[in-house]
Each structure stands twice: as structure tokens, then as C-alpha cells.
C-alpha positions as CSV (number, residue, x, y, z in Angstrom):
1,M,61.1,-2.4,-18.3
2,P,60.4,-3.9,-21.8
3,M,56.9,-5.0,-22.7
4,K,56.3,-8.7,-22.2
5,Q,56.0,-10.7,-25.4
6,S,53.4,-13.4,-26.0
7,G,53.1,-16.6,-28.1
8,T,55.6,-19.4,-28.3
9,A,59.1,-18.2,-27.9
10,D,61.8,-19.2,-30.3
11,A,64.5,-17.5,-28.2
12,Y,65.1,-18.9,-24.7
13,E,67.8,-19.7,-22.3
14,V,68.2,-23.1,-20.5
15,V,69.0,-22.5,-16.9
16,R,68.8,-26.1,-15.8
17,E,68.6,-29.5,-17.5
18,D,69.3,-32.7,-15.6
19,D,67.6,-35.9,-14.5
20,D,65.3,-34.2,-12.0
21,G,64.3,-31.0,-13.8
22,F,64.4,-28.5,-16.6
23,G,64.4,-24.8,-16.3
24,W,64.2,-22.1,-18.9
25,I,63.9,-18.3,-19.5
26,A,61.8,-17.3,-22.5
27,Y,62.6,-14.1,-24.2
28,P,65.8,-13.7,-22.2
29,E,66.3,-10.2,-23.3
30,E,63.3,-9.1,-21.2
31,G,64.3,-7.2,-18.0
32,M,62.1,-9.4,-15.8
33,Q,63.5,-12.6,-17.2
34,R,60.4,-14.8,-16.9
35,A,61.6,-18.2,-15.8
36,S,59.7,-21.5,-15.7
37,H,60.5,-24.9,-14.4
38,A,59.6,-28.6,-14.7
39,F,60.2,-31.1,-12.0
40,R,60.1,-34.9,-12.3
41,T,58.3,-36.8,-9.5
42,D,57.2,-40.4,-9.1
43,D,53.8,-39.4,-10.6
44,G,55.3,-37.8,-13.7
45,V,56.6,-34.3,-14.7
46,Y,54.9,-31.2,-13.4
47,V,55.4,-27.9,-15.3
48,I,55.5,-24.8,-13.1
49,D,54.2,-21.4,-14.3
50,P,55.3,-22.1,-17.9
51,V,56.0,-19.5,-20.6
52,D,55.8,-21.6,-23.8
53,I,58.9,-22.2,-26.0
54,A,59.4,-23.8,-29.3
55,D,61.3,-26.9,-28.1
56,L,59.5,-27.3,-24.7
57,D,57.9,-30.7,-25.5
58,D,61.2,-32.2,-26.5
59,H,62.8,-31.1,-23.2
60,L,59.8,-32.4,-21.2
61,A,59.9,-35.8,-23.0
62,A,63.5,-36.2,-21.8
63,L,62.2,-36.1,-18.3
64,G,59.1,-38.3,-18.7
65,D,55.3,-38.0,-19.2
66,V,53.7,-34.7,-18.2
67,A,51.3,-35.2,-15.2
68,G,50.2,-31.7,-14.9
69,V,50.8,-28.0,-14.9
70,V,51.0,-26.1,-11.6
71,L,50.1,-22.4,-11.0
72,T,52.1,-21.1,-8.1
73,L,51.1,-17.4,-8.3
74,D,47.6,-16.2,-9.1
75,R,48.7,-13.7,-11.8
76,H,51.2,-16.2,-13.5
77,E,48.6,-17.9,-15.7
78,R,51.2,-17.2,-18.5
79,D,50.9,-20.2,-20.9
80,C,49.7,-22.7,-18.3
81,A,46.5,-23.4,-20.3
82,A,48.2,-23.9,-23.7
83,V,50.8,-26.3,-22.2
84,A,48.1,-28.2,-20.3
85,R,45.8,-28.6,-23.3
86,R,48.7,-29.8,-25.5
87,H,49.5,-32.6,-23.0
88,D,45.9,-33.3,-22.1
89,V,46.5,-32.7,-18.4
90,P,44.9,-30.3,-15.8
91,V,46.3,-27.1,-14.4
92,F,46.6,-27.6,-10.6
93,V,45.7,-24.5,-8.7
94,P,45.9,-23.9,-4.9
95,E,42.4,-23.7,-3.5
96,F,42.9,-20.3,-1.8
97,F,43.7,-18.7,-5.2
98,G,40.0,-18.7,-6.1
99,K,38.7,-18.5,-9.7
100,T,41.0,-18.3,-12.6
101,S,40.5,-17.3,-16.3
102,L,42.5,-20.4,-17.5
103,D,41.1,-21.9,-20.7
104,A,41.9,-25.5,-19.5
105,E,40.8,-28.1,-17.1
106,T,41.7,-27.1,-13.5
107,K,42.0,-29.2,-10.4
108,P,42.8,-28.3,-6.8
109,L,46.5,-28.6,-5.9
110,R,45.9,-31.4,-3.4
111,G,47.5,-34.9,-3.2
112,V,49.9,-34.3,-6.1
113,L,53.6,-33.2,-6.3
114,D,54.5,-36.2,-4.1
115,R,58.0,-35.0,-3.2
116,F,57.2,-31.4,-2.6
117,S,55.6,-29.6,0.3
118,V,53.3,-26.7,-0.6
119,I,54.0,-23.6,1.4
120,P,51.6,-20.7,1.3
121,V,53.8,-17.6,1.1
122,V,51.4,-14.7,0.4
123,N,47.6,-14.7,0.8
124,W,46.4,-11.1,0.1
125,P,43.4,-9.9,-1.9
126,F,45.7,-9.0,-4.8
127,W,48.5,-11.5,-4.4
128,N,48.3,-15.2,-3.7
129,E,51.4,-17.3,-3.9
130,I,52.9,-20.7,-2.9
131,A,56.4,-22.1,-2.7
132,L,57.4,-25.7,-3.4
133,W,59.9,-27.3,-1.1
134,D,61.6,-30.7,-1.3
135,D,63.3,-31.3,2.0
136,E,65.1,-34.4,0.7
137,S,66.7,-32.9,-2.4
138,G,66.9,-29.4,-1.0
139,E,65.1,-27.9,-4.1
140,L,63.0,-24.8,-3.5
141,W,60.8,-23.0,-6.0
142,V,59.6,-19.5,-5.1
143,S,57.6,-17.9,-7.7
144,E,57.5,-14.1,-7.0
145,A,58.4,-13.4,-3.4
146,V,62.2,-13.5,-4.2
147,G,64.1,-13.2,-7.4
148,T,67.5,-12.8,-8.9
149,V,66.9,-10.2,-11.6
150,D,68.0,-6.5,-11.3
151,Y,64.4,-5.4,-10.4
152,Y,64.7,-7.4,-7.2
153,T,68.2,-6.8,-6.1
154,T,70.4,-3.9,-4.8
155,G,74.0,-3.6,-3.7
156,D,75.7,-7.0,-3.7
157,E,72.5,-9.0,-3.2
158,E,72.5,-12.2,-5.3
159,L,68.8,-12.8,-4.4
160,G,66.3,-10.1,-3.4
161,V,62.9,-9.8,-2.0
162,H,60.2,-8.4,-4.3
163,P,60.0,-4.6,-3.9
164,M,56.4,-4.8,-2.7
165,L,57.3,-7.3,0.1
166,R,60.5,-5.5,1.2
167,A,58.8,-4.2,4.4
168,V,57.1,-7.5,5.2
169,P,59.5,-10.2,3.9
170,P,58.2,-13.8,4.2
171,R,60.6,-14.8,7.0
172,K,58.2,-17.0,8.8
173,K,57.3,-18.9,5.6
174,L,60.8,-19.3,4.1
175,G,63.3,-18.5,6.9
176,D,63.6,-22.0,8.3
177,L,64.4,-23.6,5.0
178,S,68.0,-24.6,3.9
179,P,67.8,-25.0,0.1
180,G,70.7,-26.4,-1.8
181,E,69.1,-25.1,-5.0
182,L,66.6,-22.2,-5.3
183,Y,64.6,-21.6,-8.4
184,C,62.4,-18.6,-9.0
185,A,60.1,-17.2,-11.7
186,H,62.2,-14.2,-12.4
187,G,65.8,-15.0,-13.0
188,A,68.0,-18.0,-13.4
189,G,67.9,-19.1,-9.7
190,I,70.8,-20.1,-7.5
191,T,72.5,-23.6,-7.4
192,K,75.4,-22.7,-5.1
193,G,75.1,-21.0,-1.8
194,A,71.3,-20.8,-2.0
195,T,70.7,-21.0,1.8
196,G,73.0,-18.1,2.5
197,A,71.5,-16.0,-0.3
198,L,68.0,-16.7,0.9
199,Q,68.9,-15.8,4.5
200,D,70.6,-12.7,3.4
201,A,67.7,-11.6,1.3
202,L,65.2,-12.1,4.1
203,S,67.3,-10.6,6.9
204,G,68.4,-7.6,4.9
205,S,65.1,-6.9,3.1
206,R,64.0,-3.9,5.2
207,K,67.3,-2.3,5.8
208,R,68.1,-2.3,2.0
209,M,64.7,-1.5,0.7
210,F,65.2,2.2,0.3
211,G,68.4,1.5,-1.6
212,L,66.4,-0.7,-4.0
213,Y,63.7,2.0,-4.3
214,A,66.3,4.7,-5.1
215,K,67.9,2.5,-7.7
216,T,64.5,1.8,-9.3
217,L,63.6,5.5,-9.4
218,K,67.0,6.4,-10.8
219,S,66.6,3.8,-13.5
220,A,63.0,5.0,-14.4
221,L,64.2,8.6,-14.7
222,S,67.3,7.9,-16.7
């Protein structure tokens, strides 16, 4: 897996750009394909787990004024602080995440993101994660629990559960959702057949986990 680069990325891939949101993958040559997203709400634009790119502010301006940056995985501080400082907005952090090392103003993620429900997905000592769900539009953001990159998937999976969650997939947290569009922090996301892909990923997580582990081991040894 290539080393993650830092700084503002000149190279990036746009994975979504419409009236409601903008998504991008910085340094698309990276194996983990770090994806970020921005969603427009009635309160303004919220930027989710951003990795900074050269033209980010222009893309955000097309959506509206930035109201805040949101951290949805405790270890995804990425460029949250830099983007927040540039737009003079806070980073909103779920309270159960605890302390962060962010060099920016932080506020509890409470009473914002008007059209999204906040779903706690993982609450472990070394892993805290939320998902964002808009029941009306059918948009779902899942930061780390599922992804579309090769590291997550095996066989004909379009979407896969994170290798560390394969034995305990978040079925109770995500299994009742029927997304029309699913976006994630690793990979381009899914805009067609998202519900089926999510259900397949969750239901097949355990039975396919050894296939994923074997593929990962083979890749590491090759």
C-alpha cells in the first residue's frame, strides 16, 4: 500500500459534483483512495473528512457558504483543521470521540447537519465512527466501516466491509437503511444499486472474510 501523501493535492479525481454535493479523491493513485465529500444543507455546506486539494474552495463556493467541517472517524483528522481555519468555521466532532489533536476550533456535533441523521457505527477504544443518513434523499455517508477500494473487497463485491470489522459487521447500525447513493471515505462510492451493494456487503461479510484475508496476504507477499 503506497505511503499517504500530505499537503494540498494538485492531483485529484472528482467523484460527484451536483447541486447537493461535491466529492473528490485526492492523490487518486493511492491504493486506499482517500475520498472526501461536501454536502449542502439549509444551514450551508458541511465538508466531511476532507483531504485538501488545490481547487477545493472553488468547488465549495459553487455549493454555497461553508458552515463547518465534520469529523466522522476519530483517526480521519486529515486536513479538517486547515479547511476549517481557511473558512473560519469550526470542526464538528461527535462527543463520544473524546479529545482530538485538531489545530482548529471544535464544537460538538449536535444540532447541525439539518437533513442528516447521525448514526454511531463503531464505539471502540481504538475506533470511533459515525455515519450520516438522509432518509429523504437516500444519501448515506459511511466513513470507514465499508468501502469500495480493493483493500475492502473480494470476489465480485462492489462494496466491502472493512477487514477489521468482517467478523462483526455493523448490520444493526446500517442494515435497515435503503440508500440510493452511498459515499465512503475510501473509494468513489456507489450511485446505482447502493442498497443491494450494502446488503450484500453486510450479509456476506463473515462468509467472505477469509477470502479477503487470503487475497490481502497474497498481495503482501507478491
